[in-house]
ROBAZA-135708 format. One record per atom (N, C-alpha, C): atom name; residue number from 1; x, y, z. Coordinates in pm, whole numbers, plus 50000, padded with zeros to 5 digits. Layout:
ROBAZA-135708
+-------+-----+-------+-------+-------+
! atome ! num !     X !     Y !     Z !
+-------+-----+-------+-------+-------+
!    CA ! NUM !     X !     Y !     Z !
...
+-------+-----+-------+-------+-------+
This chain:
ROBAZA-135708
+-------+-----+-------+-------+-------+
! atome ! num !     X !     Y !     Z !
+-------+-----+-------+-------+-------+
!     N !   1 ! 77793 ! 52541 ! 24768 !
!    CA !   1 ! 77781 ! 52554 ! 24872 !
!     C !   1 ! 77678 ! 52438 ! 24981 !
!     N !   2 ! 77688 ! 52404 ! 25071 !
!    CA !   2 ! 77623 ! 52293 ! 25115 !
!     C !   2 ! 77508 ! 52351 ! 25179 !
!     N !   3 ! 77398 ! 52248 ! 25187 !
!    CA !   3 ! 77273 ! 52228 ! 25214 !
!     C !   3 ! 77245 ! 52310 ! 25332 !
!     N !   4 ! 77182 ! 52400 ! 25356 !
!    CA !   4 ! 77132 ! 52473 ! 25481 !
!     C !   4 ! 76985 ! 52468 ! 25505 !
!     N !   5 ! 76999 ! 52404 ! 25608 !
!    CA !   5 ! 76841 ! 52405 ! 25660 !
!     C !   5 ! 76756 ! 52492 ! 25697 !
!     N !   6 ! 76627 ! 52533 ! 25699 !
!    CA !   6 ! 76566 ! 52647 ! 25714 !
!     C !   6 ! 76569 ! 52638 ! 25876 !
!     N !   7 ! 76591 ! 52772 ! 25941 !
!    CA !   7 ! 76591 ! 52768 ! 26087 !
!     C !   7 ! 76437 ! 52713 ! 26177 !
!     N !   8 ! 76366 ! 52684 ! 26108 !
!    CA !   8 ! 76242 ! 52585 ! 26142 !
!     C !   8 ! 76282 ! 52435 ! 26222 !
!     N !   9 ! 76366 ! 52413 ! 26151 !
!    CA !   9 ! 76433 ! 52267 ! 26152 !
!     C !   9 ! 76492 ! 52243 ! 26265 !
!     N !  10 ! 76561 ! 52367 ! 26304 !
!    CA !  10 ! 76646 ! 52396 ! 26447 !
!     C !  10 ! 76529 ! 52388 ! 26564 !
!     N !  11 ! 76404 ! 52477 ! 26513 !
!    CA !  11 ! 76334 ! 52534 ! 26621 !
!     C !  11 ! 76216 ! 52404 ! 26680 !
!     N !  12 ! 76212 ! 52314 ! 26557 !
!    CA !  12 ! 76178 ! 52206 ! 26566 !
!     C !  12 ! 76213 ! 52098 ! 26683 !
!     N !  13 ! 76356 ! 52098 ! 26643 !
!    CA !  13 ! 76428 ! 52039 ! 26762 !
!     C !  13 ! 76437 ! 52071 ! 26895 !
!     N !  14 ! 76444 ! 52185 ! 26911 !
!    CA !  14 ! 76421 ! 52261 ! 27025 !
!     C !  14 ! 76290 ! 52240 ! 27092 !
!     N !  15 ! 76195 ! 52240 ! 27030 !
!    CA !  15 ! 76061 ! 52214 ! 27068 !
!     C !  15 ! 76032 ! 52062 ! 27095 !
!     N !  16 ! 76098 ! 51983 ! 27045 !
!    CA !  16 ! 76110 ! 51845 ! 27086 !
!     C !  16 ! 76161 ! 51770 ! 27208 !
!     N !  17 ! 76286 ! 51867 ! 27232 !
!    CA !  17 ! 76351 ! 51869 ! 27386 !
!     C !  17 ! 76277 ! 51912 ! 27477 !
!     N !  18 ! 76203 ! 52021 ! 27448 !
!    CA !  18 ! 76167 ! 52052 ! 27562 !
!     C !  18 ! 76018 ! 52034 ! 27584 !
!     N !  19 ! 75953 ! 51931 ! 27513 !
!    CA !  19 ! 75838 ! 51864 ! 27492 !
!     C !  19 ! 75704 ! 51930 ! 27491 !
!     N !  20 ! 75736 ! 52037 ! 27366 !
!    CA !  20 ! 75630 ! 52133 ! 27369 !
!     C !  20 ! 75577 ! 52126 ! 27213 !
!     N !  21 ! 75460 ! 52150 ! 27197 !
!    CA !  21 ! 75410 ! 52206 ! 27051 !
!     C !  21 ! 75411 ! 52314 ! 27018 !
!     N !  22 ! 75377 ! 52358 ! 26899 !
!    CA !  22 ! 75389 ! 52503 ! 26833 !
!     C !  22 ! 75283 ! 52606 ! 26920 !
!     N !  23 ! 75173 ! 52534 ! 26944 !
!    CA !  23 ! 75077 ! 52643 ! 27010 !
!     C !  23 ! 75123 ! 52691 ! 27170 !
!     N !  24 ! 75158 ! 52598 ! 27229 !
!    CA !  24 ! 75244 ! 52625 ! 27354 !
!     C !  24 ! 75353 ! 52720 ! 27349 !
!     N !  25 ! 75462 ! 52701 ! 27252 !
!    CA !  25 ! 75535 ! 52789 ! 27250 !
!     C !  25 ! 75508 ! 52923 ! 27202 !
!     N !  26 ! 75380 ! 52924 ! 27102 !
!    CA !  26 ! 75331 ! 53034 ! 27101 !
!     C !  26 ! 75298 ! 53128 ! 27192 !
!     N !  27 ! 75213 ! 53072 ! 27277 !
!    CA !  27 ! 75180 ! 53139 ! 27404 !
!     C !  27 ! 75266 ! 53168 ! 27509 !
!     N !  28 ! 75397 ! 53115 ! 27491 !
!    CA !  28 ! 75475 ! 53145 ! 27600 !
!     C !  28 ! 75582 ! 53245 ! 27568 !
!     N !  29 ! 75542 ! 53262 ! 27405 !
!    CA !  29 ! 75641 ! 53385 ! 27353 !
!     C !  29 ! 75563 ! 53485 ! 27318 !
!     N !  30 ! 75437 ! 53488 ! 27355 !
!    CA !  30 ! 75322 ! 53609 ! 27354 !
!     C !  30 ! 75308 ! 53634 ! 27186 !
!     N !  31 ! 75299 ! 53540 ! 27091 !
!    CA !  31 ! 75308 ! 53538 ! 26938 !
!     C !  31 ! 75177 ! 53471 ! 26919 !
!     N !  32 ! 75119 ! 53490 ! 26786 !
!    CA !  32 ! 74985 ! 53432 ! 26723 !
!     C !  32 ! 75066 ! 53296 ! 26677 !
!     N !  33 ! 74982 ! 53173 ! 26688 !
!    CA !  33 ! 75058 ! 53036 ! 26666 !
!     C !  33 ! 75089 ! 53043 ! 26516 !
!     N !  34 ! 75033 ! 53097 ! 26435 !
!    CA !  34 ! 75059 ! 53103 ! 26282 !
!     C !  34 ! 75213 ! 53125 ! 26270 !
!     N !  35 ! 75253 ! 53216 ! 26361 !
!    CA !  35 ! 75403 ! 53279 ! 26328 !
!     C !  35 ! 75475 ! 53151 ! 26369 !
!     N !  36 ! 75455 ! 53079 ! 26476 !
!    CA !  36 ! 75511 ! 52980 ! 26517 !
!     C !  36 ! 75518 ! 52881 ! 26395 !
!     N !  37 ! 75405 ! 52811 ! 26378 !
!    CA !  37 ! 75398 ! 52712 ! 26274 !
!     C !  37 ! 75452 ! 52745 ! 26132 !
!     N !  38 ! 75431 ! 52899 ! 26099 !
!    CA !  38 ! 75500 ! 52942 ! 25971 !
!     C !  38 ! 75648 ! 52904 ! 25967 !
!     N !  39 ! 75704 ! 52945 ! 26080 !
!    CA !  39 ! 75857 ! 52910 ! 26096 !
!     C !  39 ! 75891 ! 52792 ! 26087 !
!     N !  40 ! 75811 ! 52689 ! 26174 !
!    CA !  40 ! 75824 ! 52525 ! 26151 !
!     C !  40 ! 75837 ! 52471 ! 26031 !
!     N !  41 ! 75720 ! 52541 ! 25936 !
!    CA !  41 ! 75685 ! 52473 ! 25817 !
!     C !  41 ! 75802 ! 52501 ! 25711 !
!     N !  42 ! 75866 ! 52617 ! 25721 !
!    CA !  42 ! 75986 ! 52696 ! 25645 !
!     C !  42 ! 75903 ! 52791 ! 25555 !
!     N !  43 ! 75787 ! 52851 ! 25604 !
!    CA !  43 ! 75702 ! 52959 ! 25551 !
!     C !  43 ! 75746 ! 53104 ! 25538 !
!     N !  44 ! 75798 ! 53108 ! 25693 !
!    CA !  44 ! 75824 ! 53239 ! 25746 !
!     C !  44 ! 76005 ! 53247 ! 25798 !
!     N !  45 ! 76055 ! 53351 ! 25794 !
!    CA !  45 ! 76186 ! 53393 ! 25842 !
!     C !  45 ! 76144 ! 53430 ! 26014 !
!     N !  46 ! 76255 ! 53401 ! 26071 !
!    CA !  46 ! 76271 ! 53439 ! 26198 !
!     C !  46 ! 76336 ! 53605 ! 26190 !
!     N !  47 ! 76245 ! 53670 ! 26233 !
!    CA !  47 ! 76287 ! 53815 ! 26258 !
!     C !  47 ! 76351 ! 53856 ! 26382 !
!     N !  48 ! 76420 ! 53996 ! 26387 !
!    CA !  48 ! 76479 ! 54055 ! 26487 !
!     C !  48 ! 76369 ! 54007 ! 26620 !
!     N !  49 ! 76288 ! 54020 ! 26620 !
!    CA !  49 ! 76137 ! 54020 ! 26742 !
!     C !  49 ! 76157 ! 53885 ! 26768 !
!     N !  50 ! 76139 ! 53764 ! 26684 !
!    CA !  50 ! 76129 ! 53671 ! 26698 !
!     C !  50 ! 76257 ! 53576 ! 26798 !
!     N !  51 ! 76356 ! 53635 ! 26710 !
!    CA !  51 ! 76490 ! 53614 ! 26764 !
!     C !  51 ! 76512 ! 53617 ! 26904 !
!     N !  52 ! 76463 ! 53741 ! 26952 !
!    CA !  52 ! 76479 ! 53796 ! 27074 !
!     C !  52 ! 76393 ! 53722 ! 27183 !
!     N !  53 ! 76260 ! 53695 ! 27116 !
!    CA !  53 ! 76178 ! 53619 ! 27217 !
!     C !  53 ! 76246 ! 53439 ! 27253 !
!     N !  54 ! 76268 ! 53396 ! 27109 !
!    CA !  54 ! 76335 ! 53285 ! 27108 !
!     C !  54 ! 76437 ! 53262 ! 27198 !
!     N !  55 ! 76534 ! 53364 ! 27187 !
!    CA !  55 ! 76666 ! 53344 ! 27256 !
!     C !  55 ! 76631 ! 53351 ! 27415 !
!     N !  56 ! 76502 ! 53416 ! 27478 !
!    CA !  56 ! 76488 ! 53467 ! 27612 !
!     C !  56 ! 76448 ! 53348 ! 27632 !
!     N !  57 ! 76359 ! 53275 ! 27553 !
!    CA !  57 ! 76249 ! 53130 ! 27611 !
!     C !  57 ! 76342 ! 53015 ! 27638 !
!     N !  58 ! 76431 ! 53018 ! 27509 !
!    CA !  58 ! 76524 ! 52878 ! 27534 !
!     C !  58 ! 76696 ! 52925 ! 27579 !
!     N !  59 ! 76672 ! 53044 ! 27633 !
!    CA !  59 ! 76819 ! 53089 ! 27705 !
!     C !  59 ! 76942 ! 53076 ! 27619 !
!     N !  60 ! 76930 ! 53121 ! 27484 !
!    CA !  60 ! 77022 ! 53113 ! 27362 !
!     C !  60 ! 77023 ! 53277 ! 27358 !
!     N !  61 ! 77126 ! 53298 ! 27280 !
!    CA !  61 ! 77151 ! 53441 ! 27187 !
!     C !  61 ! 77065 ! 53484 ! 27097 !
!     N !  62 ! 77025 ! 53580 ! 27060 !
!    CA !  62 ! 76958 ! 53611 ! 26969 !
!     C !  62 ! 77013 ! 53582 ! 26828 !
!     N !  63 ! 77157 ! 53629 ! 26851 !
!    CA !  63 ! 77212 ! 53602 ! 26738 !
!     C !  63 ! 77230 ! 53497 ! 26684 !
!     N !  64 ! 77218 ! 53380 ! 26729 !
!    CA !  64 ! 77224 ! 53217 ! 26696 !
!     C !  64 ! 77105 ! 53214 ! 26593 !
!     N !  65 ! 76976 ! 53257 ! 26649 !
!    CA !  65 ! 76858 ! 53246 ! 26548 !
!     C !  65 ! 76865 ! 53331 ! 26437 !
!     N !  66 ! 76906 ! 53450 ! 26441 !
!    CA !  66 ! 76924 ! 53540 ! 26322 !
!     C !  66 ! 77042 ! 53520 ! 26231 !
!     N !  67 ! 77154 ! 53434 ! 26292 !
!    CA !  67 ! 77273 ! 53365 ! 26211 !
!     C !  67 ! 77186 ! 53252 ! 26137 !
!     N !  68 ! 77113 ! 53163 ! 26191 !
!    CA !  68 ! 77054 ! 53036 ! 26109 !
!     C !  68 ! 76939 ! 53081 ! 26007 !
!     N !  69 ! 76900 ! 53200 ! 26042 !
!    CA !  69 ! 76790 ! 53260 ! 25913 !
!     C !  69 ! 76923 ! 53304 ! 25807 !
!     N !  70 ! 77014 ! 53389 ! 25848 !
!    CA !  70 ! 77077 ! 53459 ! 25741 !
!     C !  70 ! 77168 ! 53364 ! 25676 !
!     N !  71 ! 77219 ! 53244 ! 25725 !
!    CA !  71 ! 77272 ! 53130 ! 25641 !
!     C !  71 ! 77199 ! 53054 ! 25564 !
!     N !  72 ! 77049 ! 53064 ! 25588 !
!    CA !  72 ! 76947 ! 52985 ! 25524 !
!     C !  72 ! 76914 ! 53101 ! 25390 !
!     N !  73 ! 76929 ! 53226 ! 25427 !
!    CA !  73 ! 76884 ! 53310 ! 25301 !
!     C !  73 ! 76974 ! 53326 ! 25185 !
!     N !  74 ! 77121 ! 53282 ! 25240 !
!    CA !  74 ! 77235 ! 53300 ! 25157 !
!     C !  74 ! 77209 ! 53187 ! 25085 !
!     N !  75 ! 77188 ! 53080 ! 25151 !
!    CA !  75 ! 77194 ! 52968 ! 25099 !
!     C !  75 ! 77110 ! 52962 ! 24960 !
!     N !  76 ! 76966 ! 53008 ! 25002 !
!    CA !  76 ! 76861 ! 53027 ! 24867 !
!     C !  76 ! 76893 ! 53110 ! 24794 !
!     N !  77 ! 76943 ! 53225 ! 24812 !
!    CA !  77 ! 76972 ! 53318 ! 24718 !
!     C !  77 ! 77095 ! 53269 ! 24640 !
!     N !  78 ! 77188 ! 53201 ! 24702 !
!    CA !  78 ! 77307 ! 53153 ! 24613 !
!     C !  78 ! 77294 ! 53051 ! 24497 !
!     N !  79 ! 77151 ! 52949 ! 24570 !
!    CA !  79 ! 77104 ! 52888 ! 24464 !
!     C !  79 ! 77032 ! 52959 ! 24375 !
!     N !  80 ! 76951 ! 53056 ! 24373 !
!    CA !  80 ! 76875 ! 53132 ! 24274 !
!     C !  80 ! 76970 ! 53230 ! 24176 !
!     N !  81 ! 77044 ! 53305 ! 24226 !
!    CA !  81 ! 77113 ! 53392 ! 24167 !
!     C !  81 ! 77260 ! 53380 ! 24139 !
!     N !  82 ! 77338 ! 53253 ! 24157 !
!    CA !  82 ! 77472 ! 53254 ! 24149 !
!     C !  82 ! 77532 ! 53252 ! 23993 !
!     N !  83 ! 77462 ! 53200 ! 23914 !
!    CA !  83 ! 77488 ! 53216 ! 23802 !
!     C !  83 ! 77507 ! 53373 ! 23711 !
!     N !  84 ! 77387 ! 53414 ! 23777 !
!    CA !  84 ! 77383 ! 53595 ! 23749 !
!     C !  84 ! 77495 ! 53646 ! 23807 !
!     N !  85 ! 77532 ! 53635 ! 23898 !
!    CA !  85 ! 77635 ! 53717 ! 24021 !
!     C !  85 ! 77777 ! 53681 ! 23948 !
!     N !  86 ! 77821 ! 53550 ! 23894 !
!    CA !  86 ! 77904 ! 53520 ! 23853 !
!     C !  86 ! 77956 ! 53585 ! 23727 !
!     N !  87 ! 77843 ! 53654 ! 23640 !
!    CA !  87 ! 77867 ! 53678 ! 23496 !
!     C !  87 ! 77879 ! 53866 ! 23571 !
!     N !  88 ! 77862 ! 53900 ! 23670 !
!    CA !  88 ! 77886 ! 54036 ! 23709 !
!     C !  88 ! 78037 ! 54087 ! 23698 !
!     N !  89 ! 78068 ! 54218 ! 23666 !
!    CA !  89 ! 78203 ! 54235 ! 23672 !
!     C !  89 ! 78257 ! 54231 ! 23797 !
!     N !  90 ! 78383 ! 54238 ! 23844 !
!    CA !  90 ! 78467 ! 54285 ! 23977 !
!     C !  90 ! 78557 ! 54368 ! 23923 !
!     N !  91 ! 78611 ! 54402 ! 24062 !
!    CA !  91 ! 78696 ! 54527 ! 24038 !
!     C !  91 ! 78809 ! 54479 ! 23991 !
!     N !  92 ! 78869 ! 54591 ! 23910 !
!    CA !  92 ! 78970 ! 54523 ! 23795 !
!     C !  92 ! 79107 ! 54551 ! 23889 !
!     N !  93 ! 79211 ! 54509 ! 23838 !
!    CA !  93 ! 79350 ! 54545 ! 23875 !
!     C !  93 ! 79359 ! 54691 ! 23857 !
!     N !  94 ! 79438 ! 54758 ! 23951 !
!    CA !  94 ! 79456 ! 54882 ! 23927 !
!     C !  94 ! 79331 ! 54970 ! 23992 !
!     N !  95 ! 79243 ! 54938 ! 23997 !
!    CA !  95 ! 79121 ! 55019 ! 24049 !
!     C !  95 ! 79107 ! 55031 ! 24209 !
!     N !  96 ! 79098 ! 55145 ! 24258 !
!    CA !  96 ! 79111 ! 55181 ! 24387 !
!     C !  96 ! 79000 ! 55110 ! 24454 !
!     N !  97 ! 79013 ! 55001 ! 24524 !
!    CA !  97 ! 78885 ! 54919 ! 24594 !
!     C !  97 ! 78830 ! 54964 ! 24710 !
!     N !  98 ! 78907 ! 55102 ! 24796 !
!    CA !  98 ! 78876 ! 55148 ! 24909 !
!     C !  98 ! 78814 ! 55258 ! 24883 !
!     N !  99 ! 78766 ! 55329 ! 24752 !
!    CA !  99 ! 78718 ! 55450 ! 24747 !
!     C !  99 ! 78548 ! 55390 ! 24725 !
!     N ! 100 ! 78476 ! 55466 ! 24816 !
!    CA ! 100 ! 78344 ! 55426 ! 24854 !
!     C ! 100 ! 78331 ! 55272 ! 24929 !
!     N ! 101 ! 78407 ! 55232 ! 24966 !
!    CA ! 101 ! 78406 ! 55095 ! 25022 !
!     C ! 101 ! 78431 ! 55100 ! 25149 !
!     N ! 102 ! 78348 ! 55107 ! 25241 !
!    CA ! 102 ! 78385 ! 55069 ! 25394 !
!     C ! 102 ! 78289 ! 54990 ! 25444 !
!     N ! 103 ! 78356 ! 54910 ! 25513 !
!    CA ! 103 ! 78293 ! 54787 ! 25577 !
!     C ! 103 ! 78347 ! 54783 ! 25694 !
+-------+-----+-------+-------+-------+
């Protein structure tokens, strides 16, 4: 799996393009400054609430911000649990994969 950056890296780029700092963005989003700085420092995840606020301010879709977070979370989980998960069984030939499996 390719290395995936924390969404804070993307947010930092957006801030740079907007010529803003974290405190100014926090004021615009009506959130505590530590929420923005924690995201920028890779210490906090982007939640649905934050994604909606960022999308509104930067005129993007909230799904963009949540997708960045999900990709990062999966990257971290893959690094942490990949060996354990590879050792788990999979559904065998002849087993009914559709029973109880609705996606």
